[in-house]
MIVEX-573346 format. One line per 8 residues: for each residue x, z, y of N, C-alpha, C. Coordinates in nm, 4 decimals. Layout:
! residues N
X:Z:Y:X:Z:Y:X:Z:Y; ...
This chain:
! residues 94
9.7046:7.7119:8.9146:9.8031:7.7780:8.8313:9.7884:7.9285:8.8504; 9.7855:7.9992:8.7416:9.7769:8.1450:8.7485:9.9171:8.2051:8.7541; 9.9220:8.3337:8.7828:10.0509:8.4027:8.7908:10.1240:8.3955:8.6568; 10.0528:8.4148:8.5465:10.1171:8.4104:8.4146:10.1680:8.2694:8.3823; 10.0943:8.1660:8.4269:10.1417:8.0287:8.4056:10.2675:8.0015:8.4886; 10.2703:8.0525:8.6097:10.3889:8.0379:8.6940:10.5093:8.1041:8.6292; 10.4899:8.2250:8.5781:10.5989:8.2981:8.5125:10.6483:8.2211:8.3907; 10.5569:8.1689:8.3115:10.5947:8.0924:8.1918:10.6743:7.9673:8.2293
10.6306:7.8962:8.3336:10.7038:7.7754:8.3762:10.8429:7.8086:8.4281; 10.8518:7.9141:8.5085:10.9829:7.9530:8.5613:11.0759:7.9992:8.4498; 11.0229:8.0707:8.3528:11.1046:8.1165:8.2403:11.1528:7.9976:8.1578; 11.0665:7.8984:8.1388:11.1042:7.7787:8.0629:11.2094:7.6968:8.1374; 11.1981:7.6922:8.2698:11.2939:7.6148:8.3507:11.4270:7.6878:8.3669; 11.4290:7.8167:8.3385:11.5502:7.8976:8.3525:11.5749:7.9766:8.2248; 11.6193:7.9086:8.1184:11.6351:7.9762:7.9889:11.7402:8.0873:7.9898; 11.8258:8.0901:8.0902:11.9270:8.1959:8.0988:11.8677:8.3283:8.1469
11.7404:8.3271:8.1918:11.6731:8.4492:8.2366:11.5715:8.4945:8.1321; 11.5592:8.6255:8.1161:11.4563:8.6793:8.0284:11.3212:8.6668:8.0979; 11.2162:8.6478:8.0179:11.0827:8.6348:8.0758:11.0436:8.7611:8.1531; 11.0822:8.8781:8.1029:11.0473:9.0024:8.1735:11.1142:9.0087:8.3106; 11.2354:8.9502:8.3228:11.3031:8.9466:8.4525:11.2328:8.8507:8.5480; 11.1907:8.7353:8.4958:11.1174:8.6386:8.5773:10.9868:8.7015:8.6253; 10.9194:8.7739:8.5362:10.7943:8.8406:8.5724:10.8176:8.9439:8.6829; 10.9258:9.0178:8.6727:10.9595:9.1179:8.7733:10.9899:9.0516:8.9081
11.0590:8.9390:8.9054:11.0928:8.8658:9.0281:10.9662:8.8150:9.0966; 10.8786:8.7503:9.0204:10.7547:8.6952:9.0766:10.6682:8.8076:9.1340; 10.6551:8.9173:9.0586:10.5752:9.0308:9.1040:10.6325:9.0896:9.2319; 10.7640:9.1020:9.2392:10.8289:9.1571:9.3582:10.8051:9.0674:9.4794; 10.8161:8.9377:9.4622:10.7941:8.8448:9.5736:10.6510:8.8561:9.6249; 10.5550:8.8582:9.5334:10.4143:8.8684:9.5727:10.3879:9.0018:9.6426; 10.4453:9.1098:9.5904:10.4275:9.2412:9.6534:10.4883:9.2446:9.7929; 10.6046:9.1822:9.8111:10.6693:9.1797:9.9426:10.5868:9.1000:10.0435
10.5328:8.9862:10.0013:10.4482:8.9060:10.0897:10.3230:8.9858:10.1259; 10.2607:9.0491:10.0267:10.1406:9.1298:10.0516:10.1702:9.2455:10.1459; 10.2823:9.3127:10.1241:10.3202:9.4248:10.2100:10.3437:9.3815:10.3538; 10.4089:9.2667:10.3705:10.4336:9.2159:10.5055:10.3017:9.1824:10.5750; 10.2080:9.1226:10.5034:10.0784:9.0905:10.5625:10.0015:9.2172:10.5976; 10.0116:9.3199:10.5132:9.9462:9.4484:10.5431:9.9987:9.5074:10.6736; 10.1295:9.4903:10.6987:10.1899:9.5422:10.8215:10.1599:9.4523:10.9417; 10.0991:9.3365:10.9167:10.0683:9.2437:11.0250:10.1798:9.1459:11.0530
10.2808:9.1427:10.9661:10.3930:9.0502:10.9833:10.3558:8.9111:10.9341; 10.4368:8.8146:10.9719:10.4220:8.6763:10.9279:10.5335:8.6486:10.8279; 10.5019:8.5768:10.7200:10.6018:8.5419:10.6193:10.6151:8.3904:10.6173; 10.7363:8.3418:10.6448:10.7588:8.1980:10.6481:10.8576:8.1592:10.5392; 10.8181:8.0640:10.4568:10.9051:8.0084:10.3533:10.9317:7.8638:10.3932; 11.0510:7.8387:10.4457:11.0854:7.7060:10.4985:11.0567:7.5970:10.3955; 10.9915:7.4913:10.4411:10.9599:7.3789:10.3551:10.8342:7.3989:10.2721; 10.7843:7.5210:10.2640:10.6644:7.5498:10.1846:10.5469:7.5826:10.2759
10.5638:7.6857:10.3588:10.4560:7.7219:10.4492:10.4720:7.8625:10.5019; 10.3695:7.9055:10.5749:10.3741:8.0376:10.6371:10.2441:8.1130:10.6085; 10.2607:8.2395:10.5730:10.1478:8.3289:10.5509:10.1344:8.4167:10.6743; 10.0122:8.4360:10.7207:9.9880:8.5259:10.8323:9.8496:8.5877:10.8161; 9.8143:8.6739:10.9093:9.6844:8.7401:10.9069:9.6095:8.7004:11.0330; 9.4836:8.6625:11.0165:9.3997:8.6291:11.1312:9.2783:8.7201:11.1298; 9.2269:8.7460:11.2494:9.1073:8.8283:11.2595:8.9854:8.7381:11.2713; 8.8874:8.7636:11.1878:8.7586:8.6956:11.1990:8.6674:8.7873:11.2782
8.6135:8.7370:11.3836:8.5274:8.8172:11.4695:8.3954:8.8536:11.4036; 8.3299:8.9519:11.4599:8.1979:8.9910:11.4115:8.1009:8.8754:11.4357; 8.0020:8.8647:11.3497:7.9057:8.7555:11.3623:7.7744:8.7976:11.2977; 7.6761:8.7145:11.3175:7.5480:8.7363:11.2510:7.5410:8.6382:11.1345; 7.5269:8.6924:11.0136:7.5164:8.6095:10.8946:7.3736:8.6103:10.8437; 7.3514:8.5473:10.7304:7.2192:8.5413:10.6697:7.2266:8.5868:10.5254; 7.1315:8.6688:10.4848:7.1181:8.7060:10.3448:7.0647:8.5825:10.2731; 7.1370:8.5280:10.1731:7.0933:8.4042:10.1088:6.9611:8.4177:10.0326
6.9289:8.5362:9.9878:6.8026:8.5545:9.9136:6.6811:8.5591:10.0046; 6.6951:8.6372:10.1121:6.5781:8.6602:10.1976:6.5806:8.5798:10.3263; 6.6969:8.5285:10.3657:6.7094:8.4573:10.4919:6.7169:8.5511:10.6111; 6.7173:8.6816:10.5836:6.7211:8.7839:10.6879:6.8578:8.7850:10.7570; 6.8577:8.8037:10.8883:6.9823:8.8125:10.9648:7.0545:8.9421:10.9306; 7.1866:8.9319:10.9118:7.2687:9.0481:10.8761:7.3909:9.0489:10.9668; 7.4230:9.1659:11.0232:7.5442:9.1783:11.1039:7.6658:9.1871:11.0116; 7.7629:9.1025:11.0371:7.8875:9.1034:10.9597:7.9978:9.1536:11.0526
8.0636:9.2612:11.0128:8.1708:9.3203:11.0940:8.2914:9.2275:11.1016; 8.3757:9.2488:11.2020:8.5005:9.1732:11.2100:8.5918:9.2189:11.0967; 8.6793:9.1301:11.0548:8.7720:9.1643:10.9473:8.8968:9.0783:10.9580; 9.0000:9.1234:10.8905:9.1260:9.0497:10.8855:9.1336:8.9733:10.7538; 9.1782:8.8472:10.7611:9.1872:8.7639:10.6428:9.3258:8.6995:10.6353; 9.3775:8.6774:10.5138:9.5051:8.6084:10.5015:9.4876:8.4603:10.5371; 9.5914:8.4034:10.5931:9.5885:8.2638:10.6348:9.7187:8.1980:10.5904; 9.7090:8.0756:10.5391:9.8282:8.0023:10.4954:9.8307:7.8679:10.5652
9.9433:7.8358:10.6237:9.9624:7.7055:10.6865:10.0774:7.6369:10.6145; 10.0522:7.5170:10.5645:10.1558:7.4455:10.4899:10.2696:7.4033:10.5813; 10.3880:7.3970:10.5218:10.5054:7.3504:10.5942:10.5093:7.1984:10.5951; 10.5906:7.1448:10.6822:10.5995:6.9995:10.6986:10.6437:6.9302:10.5693; 10.7460:6.9838:10.5015:10.7953:6.9199:10.3791:10.6886:6.9174:10.2703; 10.6149:7.0259:10.2538:10.5091:7.0300:10.1527:10.3987:6.9315:10.1877; 10.3601:6.9263:10.3146:10.2569:6.8322:10.3581:10.2995:6.6881:10.3304; 10.4277:6.6582:10.3563:10.4773:6.5227:10.3320:10.4769:6.4894:10.1832
10.5129:6.5871:10.0987:10.5107:6.5647:9.9527:10.3696:6.5363:9.9033; 10.2740:6.6081:9.9590:10.1345:6.5919:9.9158:10.0744:6.4618:9.9621; 10.1275:6.4037:10.0688:10.0670:6.2840:10.1287:10.1511:6.1578:10.1121; 10.2335:6.1524:10.0089:10.3097:6.0304:9.9828:10.2193:5.9305:9.9119; 10.2503:5.8033:9.9256:10.1666:5.6974:9.8664:10.2083:5.6622:9.7250; 10.2970:5.7385:9.6668:10.3486:5.7060:9.5326:10.2449:5.7193:9.4272
């Protein structure tokens, strides 16, 4: 699902809200999560999951074209861990 599809679904499910307001809400939530991750904070949405930042250490990679060894610097990457309720919803036998 793309951001625009999410906005359209939320607007359809909440006809009392204008689509531009729904778009502003979704954008604000995404910006707040991104800002918290930039600061190194953890964002937890109960029942859904938690966003955090993990550091990937430096390593030796391979250039896929030449097979030549390439040094890859360490970097920070976003990480998402699903919450228990979401995991249970995804793994029901229904």
